[in-house]
C-alpha positions as CSV (number, residue, x, y, z in Angstrom):
1,X,-25.6,112.5,-76.0
2,X,-24.3,111.1,-72.8
3,X,-25.9,108.2,-71.2
4,X,-28.5,108.9,-68.6
5,X,-27.1,108.5,-65.2
6,X,-29.1,106.4,-62.7
7,X,-29.1,107.9,-59.2
8,X,-27.3,105.9,-56.5
9,X,-30.4,105.5,-54.4
10,X,-32.2,104.0,-57.4
11,X,-29.5,101.3,-57.7
12,X,-29.8,100.6,-54.0
13,X,-33.5,100.2,-54.2
14,X,-33.2,97.8,-57.2
15,X,-30.7,95.7,-55.3
16,X,-33.0,95.5,-52.3
17,X,-35.8,94.4,-54.5
18,X,-33.8,91.6,-56.0
19,X,-32.7,90.4,-52.6
20,X,-36.3,90.4,-51.4
21,X,-37.4,88.5,-54.4
22,X,-34.7,85.8,-53.9
23,X,-35.6,85.5,-50.2
24,X,-39.2,85.0,-51.2
25,X,-38.3,82.3,-53.7
26,X,-36.0,80.6,-51.2
27,X,-38.7,80.7,-48.5
28,X,-41.2,79.3,-51.0
29,X,-38.8,76.5,-51.9
30,X,-38.0,75.7,-48.4
31,X,-41.6,75.6,-47.2
32,X,-42.3,72.4,-49.1
33,X,-39.3,70.6,-47.5
34,X,-39.3,68.2,-44.6
35,X,-37.4,69.4,-41.6
36,X,-38.5,66.7,-39.2
37,X,-36.8,63.6,-40.7
38,X,-35.4,61.3,-38.0
39,X,-33.4,58.2,-37.8
40,X,-35.6,55.2,-38.8
41,X,-37.9,57.2,-41.0
42,X,-38.8,55.5,-44.4
43,X,-38.8,58.0,-47.3
44,X,-39.1,58.1,-51.1
45,X,-35.9,59.6,-52.4
46,X,-35.2,60.7,-55.9
47,X,-31.8,59.9,-57.4
48,X,-29.8,63.1,-58.2
49,X,-26.6,61.6,-59.3
50,X,-24.8,58.3,-59.3
51,X,-21.1,58.2,-58.2
52,X,-18.5,55.4,-58.1
53,X,-19.1,54.5,-54.5
54,X,-22.2,56.5,-53.5
55,X,-25.6,57.5,-54.9
56,X,-26.9,61.0,-54.0
57,X,-30.6,61.5,-53.6
58,X,-33.1,64.3,-52.9
59,X,-34.6,63.5,-49.5
60,X,-37.3,66.2,-49.8
61,X,-35.5,68.1,-47.0
62,X,-32.9,70.9,-47.0
63,X,-30.2,68.2,-46.8
64,X,-29.5,65.8,-49.6
65,X,-28.9,62.2,-48.8
66,X,-26.2,59.7,-49.5
67,X,-26.6,55.9,-49.9
68,X,-23.8,53.4,-50.4
69,X,-23.9,52.3,-54.1
70,X,-23.1,48.7,-53.0
71,X,-26.4,48.6,-51.2
72,X,-28.4,49.2,-54.4
73,X,-26.7,46.5,-56.6
74,X,-28.8,43.5,-57.7
75,X,-27.7,39.8,-57.5
76,X,-25.6,40.2,-60.7
77,X,-23.8,43.3,-59.3
78,X,-25.6,45.8,-61.5
79,X,-27.3,49.0,-60.4
80,X,-30.9,48.7,-61.6
81,X,-31.7,52.4,-61.0
82,X,-31.2,55.5,-63.1
83,X,-31.0,59.2,-62.3
84,X,-34.5,60.6,-61.7
85,X,-36.0,57.4,-60.4
86,X,-37.4,57.2,-56.8
87,X,-36.5,54.5,-54.3
88,X,-37.5,53.7,-50.8
89,X,-34.8,54.2,-48.2
90,X,-34.4,54.4,-44.4
91,X,-32.7,57.3,-42.6
92,X,-29.8,55.8,-40.6
93,X,-28.2,59.1,-39.6
94,X,-29.1,62.8,-39.9
95,X,-26.8,65.7,-39.4
96,X,-26.9,69.4,-40.2
97,X,-25.0,69.0,-43.5
98,X,-25.4,65.3,-44.4
99,X,-28.0,62.6,-44.2
100,X,-27.1,58.9,-44.7
101,X,-29.7,56.5,-46.0
102,X,-30.0,52.8,-46.5
103,X,-32.4,50.3,-48.1
104,X,-31.9,48.2,-45.0
105,X,-29.2,48.3,-42.3
106,X,-26.6,45.8,-43.4
107,X,-24.0,46.4,-40.7
108,X,-22.3,49.3,-42.5
109,X,-20.9,51.4,-39.6
110,X,-20.6,48.5,-37.2
111,X,-22.5,48.0,-34.0
112,X,-23.6,51.5,-33.6
113,X,-25.8,51.3,-36.7
114,X,-27.1,47.9,-35.5
115,X,-27.9,49.6,-32.2
116,X,-29.7,52.4,-34.0
117,X,-31.6,49.9,-36.2
118,X,-32.8,48.1,-33.0
119,X,-33.8,51.3,-31.4
120,X,-35.7,52.6,-34.5
121,X,-37.0,49.3,-35.8
122,X,-35.1,49.6,-39.1
123,X,-34.7,46.5,-41.2
124,X,-31.2,45.0,-41.4
125,X,-29.8,42.7,-44.0
126,X,-28.2,39.4,-43.0
127,X,-27.1,36.1,-44.4
128,X,-28.3,32.8,-42.8
129,X,-25.1,30.9,-42.3
130,X,-26.1,27.7,-40.5
131,X,-28.7,26.0,-38.4
132,X,-28.4,25.8,-34.6
133,X,-30.6,24.6,-31.7
134,X,-33.9,26.3,-32.0
135,X,-33.2,28.3,-35.1
136,X,-30.5,29.6,-37.4
137,X,-27.4,31.8,-37.1
138,X,-27.4,35.1,-39.1
139,X,-24.4,37.1,-40.2
140,X,-25.0,40.9,-39.9
141,X,-21.9,42.1,-41.7
142,X,-19.6,40.5,-39.1
143,X,-21.9,40.4,-36.1
144,X,-23.5,37.1,-35.3
145,X,-27.3,37.1,-34.6
146,X,-29.8,34.4,-33.8
147,X,-33.2,33.9,-35.5
148,X,-35.6,31.5,-33.8
149,X,-37.2,28.9,-36.1
150,X,-40.6,30.4,-35.4
151,X,-39.4,33.8,-36.7
152,X,-37.9,32.6,-40.0
153,X,-41.1,32.7,-41.9
154,X,-44.8,33.4,-41.5
155,X,-45.6,29.8,-42.1
156,X,-44.4,26.9,-39.9
157,X,-40.8,26.0,-40.9
158,X,-40.1,22.3,-40.7
159,X,-36.7,22.3,-42.4
160,X,-34.7,25.4,-41.4
161,X,-31.7,24.1,-43.3
162,X,-33.5,25.0,-46.5
163,X,-32.9,28.7,-45.7
164,X,-29.1,28.4,-45.2
165,X,-27.2,30.6,-47.7
166,X,-30.1,33.0,-48.2
167,X,-29.7,36.8,-47.7
168,X,-32.8,38.2,-46.1
169,X,-34.0,41.3,-44.3
170,X,-34.6,41.1,-40.5
171,X,-35.8,43.2,-37.6
172,X,-33.6,43.3,-34.5
173,X,-35.8,42.3,-31.6
174,X,-33.1,42.0,-29.0
175,X,-29.8,43.8,-28.7
176,X,-27.9,43.1,-25.5
177,X,-24.3,42.9,-24.1
178,X,-23.1,45.5,-26.5
179,X,-24.0,43.4,-29.5
180,X,-22.9,40.0,-28.2
181,X,-26.5,38.9,-27.9
182,X,-28.6,39.8,-31.0
183,X,-31.9,38.2,-31.8
184,X,-33.6,39.0,-35.1
185,X,-37.0,38.2,-36.7
186,X,-37.8,37.8,-40.4
187,X,-41.4,37.0,-39.7
188,X,-42.3,40.4,-38.4
189,X,-41.1,42.1,-41.6
190,X,-43.0,39.5,-43.7
191,X,-46.1,40.0,-41.7
192,X,-46.0,43.8,-42.2
193,X,-45.5,43.4,-45.9
194,X,-48.3,40.8,-46.0
195,X,-50.7,43.2,-44.3
196,X,-50.0,45.9,-46.8
197,X,-50.5,43.5,-49.7
198,X,-53.6,42.1,-48.1
199,X,-55.1,45.6,-47.8
200,X,-54.4,46.4,-51.4
201,X,-55.7,43.0,-52.5
202,X,-58.9,43.2,-50.5
203,X,-59.6,46.7,-51.7
204,X,-59.8,45.4,-55.3
205,X,-61.4,42.0,-54.7
206,X,-65.0,41.6,-55.8
207,X,-67.6,38.9,-56.5
208,X,-67.2,37.4,-59.9
209,X,-63.4,37.6,-59.9
210,X,-61.6,34.4,-61.2
211,X,-58.3,33.8,-59.5
212,X,-55.6,31.1,-59.2
213,X,-54.9,29.8,-55.7
214,X,-53.4,26.9,-53.7
215,X,-55.2,24.4,-51.6
216,X,-54.0,24.8,-48.0
217,X,-56.3,22.3,-46.2
218,X,-59.1,19.8,-47.0
219,X,-62.0,19.3,-44.7
220,X,-65.1,17.1,-44.8
221,X,-67.2,20.2,-45.6
222,X,-64.9,21.8,-48.2
223,X,-61.4,23.1,-48.9
224,X,-59.5,26.2,-48.0
225,X,-57.6,28.0,-50.8
226,X,-54.9,30.6,-50.4
227,X,-55.4,33.4,-52.9
228,X,-52.3,35.4,-51.8
229,X,-50.1,34.9,-48.7
230,X,-52.4,35.6,-45.7
231,X,-55.7,35.6,-47.6
232,X,-57.7,32.5,-47.8
233,X,-61.2,31.6,-49.0
234,X,-63.3,28.5,-48.7
235,X,-64.8,26.3,-51.4
236,X,-67.9,24.5,-49.9
237,X,-68.2,20.9,-50.8
238,X,-71.2,21.8,-53.0
239,X,-69.1,24.1,-55.1
240,X,-66.2,21.8,-55.8
241,X,-67.7,20.2,-58.9
242,X,-70.8,20.0,-60.9
243,X,-70.7,16.3,-60.1
244,X,-71.9,15.2,-56.7
245,X,-69.0,15.0,-54.2
246,X,-69.2,12.9,-51.1
247,X,-65.5,13.4,-50.0
248,X,-63.6,16.6,-51.0
249,X,-60.3,14.5,-50.7
250,X,-61.4,12.7,-53.9
251,X,-61.3,16.0,-55.8
252,X,-58.3,17.9,-54.6
253,X,-55.3,17.5,-52.3
254,X,-53.3,19.9,-50.2
255,X,-50.9,22.1,-52.2
256,X,-52.9,21.6,-55.5
257,X,-53.1,24.6,-57.7
258,X,-56.7,25.5,-58.5
259,X,-58.8,28.2,-60.3
260,X,-61.6,29.6,-58.3
261,X,-64.4,32.2,-58.7
262,X,-65.2,34.6,-55.9
263,X,-68.9,34.1,-55.0
264,X,-69.3,36.4,-51.9
265,X,-67.3,38.5,-49.5
266,X,-68.6,39.0,-45.9
267,X,-67.4,40.3,-42.6
268,X,-65.5,37.8,-40.5
269,X,-65.7,37.0,-36.8
270,X,-62.7,39.2,-36.0
271,X,-62.2,42.8,-36.8
272,X,-60.7,43.6,-40.3
273,X,-61.3,40.0,-41.3
274,X,-63.3,38.9,-44.3
275,X,-65.0,35.6,-45.2
276,X,-64.5,34.8,-48.9
277,X,-66.8,32.2,-50.4
278,X,-65.3,30.6,-53.5
279,X,-66.4,28.1,-56.1
280,X,-64.4,25.8,-58.3
281,X,-67.3,24.5,-60.4
282,X,-68.5,28.0,-61.3
283,X,-65.2,28.7,-63.2
284,X,-66.6,26.4,-65.9
285,X,-70.0,26.4,-67.7
286,X,-73.0,24.8,-66.1
287,X,-73.4,21.4,-68.0
288,X,-77.2,21.6,-67.8
289,X,-77.1,24.6,-70.1
290,X,-76.0,22.4,-73.0
291,X,-78.2,19.4,-72.0
292,X,-80.4,19.6,-75.1
293,X,-77.4,19.5,-77.4
294,X,-76.0,16.3,-75.9
295,X,-79.0,14.2,-75.0
296,X,-82.5,13.4,-76.3
297,X,-85.4,11.3,-75.1
298,X,-84.9,7.7,-76.4
299,X,-81.1,7.8,-76.2
300,X,-79.3,4.8,-74.6
301,X,-76.4,6.0,-72.6
302,X,-74.0,4.7,-70.0
303,X,-73.7,6.2,-66.5
304,X,-72.5,5.7,-63.0
305,X,-74.7,5.1,-60.0
306,X,-74.1,7.9,-57.5
307,X,-76.6,7.1,-54.8
308,X,-79.5,4.9,-53.9
309,X,-82.7,6.1,-52.1
310,X,-85.9,4.3,-51.2
311,X,-87.6,5.5,-54.4
312,X,-84.9,4.8,-56.9
313,X,-81.2,5.4,-57.9
314,X,-79.5,8.4,-59.3
315,X,-77.2,7.9,-62.3
316,X,-74.6,10.4,-63.6
317,X,-74.7,10.3,-67.4
318,X,-72.2,13.1,-67.8
319,X,-70.1,15.2,-65.4
320,X,-72.6,17.2,-63.3
321,X,-75.7,15.7,-65.0
322,X,-77.7,13.2,-62.9
323,X,-80.9,11.4,-63.8
324,X,-83.3,9.3,-61.7
325,X,-84.1,5.6,-62.3
326,X,-87.3,5.2,-60.4
327,X,-87.7,1.9,-58.6
328,X,-90.5,1.0,-61.0
329,X,-88.1,1.4,-63.9
330,X,-85.5,-1.0,-62.6
331,X,-86.5,-4.3,-63.8
332,X,-89.2,-6.2,-65.8
333,X,-87.9,-9.5,-64.5
334,X,-88.7,-9.2,-60.8
335,X,-90.3,-7.0,-58.2
336,X,-87.8,-4.6,-56.7
337,X,-88.2,-3.8,-53.0
338,X,-84.9,-1.9,-52.6
339,X,-82.8,-0.3,-55.4
340,X,-79.7,-1.9,-53.7
341,X,-81.1,-5.3,-54.7
342,X,-80.3,-4.3,-58.3
343,X,-77.5,-1.7,-58.3
344,X,-74.9,-0.2,-55.9
345,X,-73.2,3.3,-55.9
346,X,-70.2,3.2,-58.2
347,X,-71.8,0.7,-60.6
348,X,-71.7,1.5,-64.3
349,X,-75.0,0.9,-66.0
350,X,-76.8,1.4,-69.4
351,X,-80.0,3.4,-69.2
352,X,-82.6,4.7,-71.6
353,X,-83.5,8.4,-71.4
354,X,-87.3,8.6,-71.1
355,X,-87.8,12.4,-70.3
356,X,-85.6,15.5,-70.1
357,X,-86.5,18.7,-68.4
358,X,-83.4,21.0,-68.5
359,X,-85.2,23.9,-66.9
360,X,-86.1,21.8,-63.9
361,X,-82.7,20.0,-63.9
362,X,-84.6,16.7,-64.1
363,X,-84.1,13.6,-66.2
364,X,-86.1,10.4,-66.0
365,X,-84.2,7.2,-66.8
366,X,-85.0,3.5,-67.2
367,X,-82.9,0.5,-66.6
368,X,-85.5,-2.1,-67.6
369,X,-86.2,-0.6,-71.0
370,X,-82.6,-1.2,-72.0
371,X,-82.8,-4.8,-70.9
372,X,-86.1,-5.3,-72.9
373,X,-89.7,-5.9,-71.9
374,X,-90.3,-9.7,-71.6
375,X,-94.0,-9.1,-72.2
376,X,-93.2,-8.2,-75.8
377,X,-92.3,-11.9,-76.3
378,X,-95.1,-13.3,-74.0
379,X,-97.4,-14.1,-76.9
380,X,-94.6,-16.1,-78.6
381,X,-93.8,-18.0,-75.4
382,X,-97.3,-18.7,-74.1
383,X,-100.7,-19.5,-75.7
384,X,-104.2,-20.3,-74.5
385,X,-104.5,-23.9,-73.5
386,X,-100.8,-24.3,-72.9
387,X,-99.7,-26.2,-69.8
388,X,-96.5,-25.1,-68.2
389,X,-94.8,-25.1,-64.9
390,X,-94.4,-22.0,-62.7
391,X,-93.3,-20.9,-59.3
392,X,-95.7,-19.7,-56.6
393,X,-94.7,-16.0,-56.1
394,X,-97.3,-14.6,-53.7
395,X,-100.6,-15.6,-52.1
396,X,-103.6,-13.3,-52.0
397,X,-107.2,-13.8,-50.9
398,X,-108.4,-13.6,-54.5
399,X,-105.8,-15.9,-55.9
400,X,-102.2,-16.9,-56.3
401,X,-99.5,-15.1,-58.4
402,X,-97.4,-17.6,-60.3
403,X,-94.1,-16.7,-62.0
404,X,-94.0,-18.3,-65.5
405,X,-90.7,-16.7,-66.7
406,X,-88.4,-13.9,-65.6
407,X,-90.6,-10.8,-65.6
408,X,-93.8,-12.6,-66.6
409,X,-96.3,-13.4,-63.8
410,X,-99.8,-14.9,-64.1
411,X,-102.7,-15.0,-61.8
412,X,-104.4,-18.2,-60.6
413,X,-107.8,-17.1,-59.4
414,X,-109.5,-18.9,-56.5
415,X,-112.3,-19.8,-58.9
416,X,-109.9,-21.7,-61.1
417,X,-108.5,-23.6,-58.2
418,X,-111.9,-25.1,-57.4
419,X,-112.1,-26.6,-60.9
420,X,-109.1,-28.8,-60.1
421,X,-109.9,-32.4,-59.2
422,X,-108.0,-32.0,-56.0
423,X,-107.9,-28.3,-55.0
424,X,-106.6,-29.1,-51.5
425,X,-103.1,-29.7,-52.6
426,X,-102.9,-26.2,-54.1
427,X,-103.8,-24.5,-50.8
428,X,-101.0,-26.4,-49.2
429,X,-98.4,-24.8,-51.5
430,X,-95.8,-22.3,-50.1
431,X,-94.1,-19.4,-51.7
432,X,-91.3,-20.7,-53.9
433,X,-93.0,-24.1,-54.6
434,X,-93.4,-25.2,-58.2
435,X,-96.7,-26.1,-59.7
436,X,-98.3,-27.0,-63.0
437,X,-100.7,-24.5,-64.5
438,X,-102.6,-24.0,-67.7
439,X,-102.9,-20.7,-69.6
440,X,-106.6,-19.8,-69.8
441,X,-106.2,-16.2,-71.0
442,X,-103.3,-14.0,-72.2
443,X,-103.4,-10.3,-72.8
444,X,-99.8,-9.0,-73.4
445,X,-100.8,-5.4,-73.9
446,X,-102.4,-5.4,-70.4
447,X,-99.6,-7.5,-69.0
448,X,-102.1,-10.1,-67.8
449,X,-102.2,-13.9,-67.9
450,X,-105.0,-15.9,-66.3
451,X,-104.1,-19.4,-65.2
452,X,-105.9,-22.6,-64.2
453,X,-104.6,-25.1,-61.7
454,X,-103.1,-28.4,-62.9
455,X,-102.6,-30.1,-66.3
456,X,-105.2,-29.5,-69.0
457,X,-105.7,-33.2,-69.3
458,X,-106.9,-33.4,-65.7
459,X,-109.6,-30.7,-66.2
460,X,-111.5,-32.1,-69.2
461,X,-111.6,-31.1,-72.7
462,X,-114.2,-28.5,-72.1
463,X,-112.2,-26.4,-69.7
464,X,-109.1,-26.9,-71.8
465,X,-110.6,-25.9,-75.1
466,X,-112.6,-22.9,-73.8
467,X,-110.7,-19.7,-74.6
468,X,-111.2,-16.6,-72.6
469,X,-111.1,-14.4,-75.8
470,X,-112.6,-15.1,-79.1
471,X,-110.2,-16.6,-81.7
472,X,-110.4,-18.2,-85.1
473,X,-111.3,-21.8,-85.6
474,X,-107.7,-22.4,-86.8
475,X,-106.5,-21.2,-83.4
476,X,-108.8,-23.6,-81.6
477,X,-107.8,-26.5,-83.8
478,X,-104.1,-25.7,-83.1
479,X,-104.8,-25.7,-79.3
480,X,-106.7,-29.1,-79.5
481,X,-103.8,-30.6,-81.5
482,X,-101.4,-29.4,-78.9
483,X,-103.5,-30.9,-76.1
484,X,-103.7,-34.2,-78.0
485,X,-99.9,-34.3,-78.3
486,X,-99.6,-33.7,-74.6
487,X,-102.1,-36.5,-73.8
488,X,-100.0,-39.0,-75.9
489,X,-96.8,-38.2,-74.0
């Protein structure tokens, strides 16, 4: 049976259908392409193939692009890209059938491309060859350009010779006299890149982040730390250390590398600016949290005097942990009017921990308890009926205070002065004068000693022998024997 013949008009209709389908596909494909690419545009191009001298890329338009292979090589002369990868390129020329691209204009094509780069603000590659007055000379593939010292970097450049030999990207800011006068800037490109990096960084930054930074300046109130180029935060003096800091310069110096914790982010004085509050001490644990593990009441520890106030002195017994020695806890040996009479900031002292209150961040310390209470030995040094010599310390209406030994002061009441054979000489005494007194009563637990004026032998046996507190007959006999020995001397 012969094959079924297809009418000619059916074949014609089928062909028309295929042509219509292909046109639709082409239109659909073309609709997603860019037709408005211009010289100077920056695009993401996908590598189609890699040739010996050129690399072909998909520009996203109807025309594929070509970039010189030499432009894409790294410092070792290798091509670090593979087919299928995307790279950022600039359009340096665009025609109906070809589009030439470049990572940065490097002088390929001569002055015309440099002129186009100037007109369209396209980066150019150049090598800094030498320093000159006010800046450096830059070689743009055979054309000489000038870069002012203020445009070499975003930061102040003190030694432009450090940049000689470097190949960098620049923007042409001035193109005159047919390329004989070319001025370039690296700073503008760096600033643009920094702004993008800053935006990305600030979008992710949040309180609690711990970052590494570099100290840029030290002020009396704190230090500024650069987190990334163009983004700084401030560490207030109170956040430098758990220890008290009087001068930030004693903690850090400019260019020191530090770790910081972001405490807060607030709007700055200018638009699109942020104030970043940082802390160095919060990177580590609060030493007060482990206070109970390290110290206990009754411990004797060493510390450094950090400051003196009217009511006492503060002692740092561990980094960030300070306690107070009240003025009443400074000495048993003498009356203290000012803490500075005993200690000075910076002194290393031994102290006794009396009380700890971690929750209130409070520690009570004592200097005098480390030295020892002289009243504990008062009963061994002095006894009722004993005659000794003292120094008039203070005069009051009710009597005189007499220092018998360091830290031990007795009271000579007015009533005991009148018992002396010649009380007038006592009243003529001045503070600091020495005088003979007799111990009439001693109560170490109450820190009291009552005195009588003069030698016991001048007051009669009755006054001498009469104790203020009851004692044994043995005690009285011992006192009488002591008085007899004194009389024979």
